[in-house]
C-alpha positions, 0 to 999 in steps of 0.5 A, a space after each residue: 409885474 414883468 411881461 414874462 409873467 403869464 396871466 395865471 402867474 400875475 393872478 397868483 401874485 395879485 391874489 397874494 397882494 390882495 389877501 395881505 391887504 385884507 381884501 375879503 375875496 382876493 382870488 375873485 377880485 384878482 380875476 374880475 380886475 384881470 378880466 377888466 384889464 384885459 377887456 374880456 368877460 371874466 368867464 374868459 379869463 381861464 382862456 388866457 391864463 397860460 398866455 404871457 400878459 401883454 405889457 399894456 394889459 400887465 400895466 393896467 393890471 398893476 394899477 388896478 391891484 394897487 388900487 384895490 389894495 388900498 381898498 378902493 372898491 371893485 365897482 369904482 375900478 370897473 365903473 359899474 355895478 350890477 343891480 336887479 339884473 342891470 348894470 349901473 354906472 357908479 363912482 365915488 359920488 354915489 352909494 353902490 347899489 347893494 343886493 339887499 336893496 333888491 328887497 325894496 325893488 320887490 316890495 314896490 313891484 308887488 302893487 301897482 304904481 303909476 307915479 314914483 318919487 325917489 328921494 336920496 336918488 344916488 346912482 338912480 338904481 331904485 328909480 331907473 329899475 322901477 321905471 324899467 320894470 313898470 313901463 307905464 309908470 313915470 317918476 321923479 328922483 331927487 338928491 341933494 348931491 349934483 354929482 349924484 343927480 348927473 350919475 342918476 341921469 346917465 343911468 336913466 339914459 343907459 336903460 332908456 327911461 330918461 323920458 319917464 324920469 325927471 331928476 332934480 336937486 332937492 333936500 328931501 321934499 324941499 323942491 318936490 311938487 305934485 303927488 305920488 302913489 309910491 315914494 321910495 327911499 334908501 336914506 343914509 341910516 348909519 349913526 355917526 358912532 357906527 362909522 368908525 366900524 364900517 369896512 374901509 371900502 365903505 367908510 373911505 370911498 363912499 360919500 359920507 352923506 349917503 351913509 350917515 345923517 351925522 346923528 342917530 341914523 333916524 334923521 332921514 326917516 323923521 323927514 320922510 315921515 313928516 313930508 310923505 303925507 303931503 305928497 302921497 295920493 290917497 292909498 299911496 305907499 311909502 317904502 324905504 330901506 333900513 338898517 337891520 336894527 331900526 325896523 321898530 323905531 322907523 315903524 313908530 315914526 310912521 305910525 306917529 305920522 298917521 301912516 297905516 298898514 305898516 310893515 317890516 319886510 326882511 331881506 333874503 338873509 332874514 334881516 329887517 330891511 324894508 318898512 312899508 307904510 300906506 297913507 289911508 285911502 
């Protein structure tokens, strides 16, 4: 990009490039990335629109747009993503926090809990949010991925819950001890034969082990159903995020494991998103 360009001209050119690359909302992304390159809030982009871009900003913007054009997610370029009113540090090592996961947060917060276990921790957005919202609670977060555990630890520090959060590398329940009144999980639930149909941002830039179990998409729920009764206190709850077609299958797994009070909870778009169950008290 030439230094003779104004910020507005640079944004127009960037929007055209992103649209040609198949990016879903090219104007929004061009604006967000210009703000990031200029190190200003996105709301201030209009103020710099008539001004010539500083060469350093133009170079940073060129690099960001080039990466976005090959479908690197905006969150990876910014290094963060907003979730439940807080900003979480993210990278290609973890699944991006998604708005629909806030359905799981709301369901968890609908009843009291003192000790929570988050399996498949990822960025830590679920555990950290629950501890930040419920300031008397403590929790354990576990993930098979060491880089994910490090990312979650950083987010726990960022939101000042690190003293109440224990983070450990574990393959589901293998390294977990104790009992909990709440177990939560957003596990890999995409079937292997559905992976090819995902958007490039997800398929090519998010960790495969956080997306799919390599089978029918229900493998993690079988693990959770089998293990949860041994780790839940009497009356304790199990809450899992699901794909929108998996509600009845996951509910059946939980029922077969002896869990009760099984409910399928929709997200704001009306799609099945969370299965809630309880260990009999």
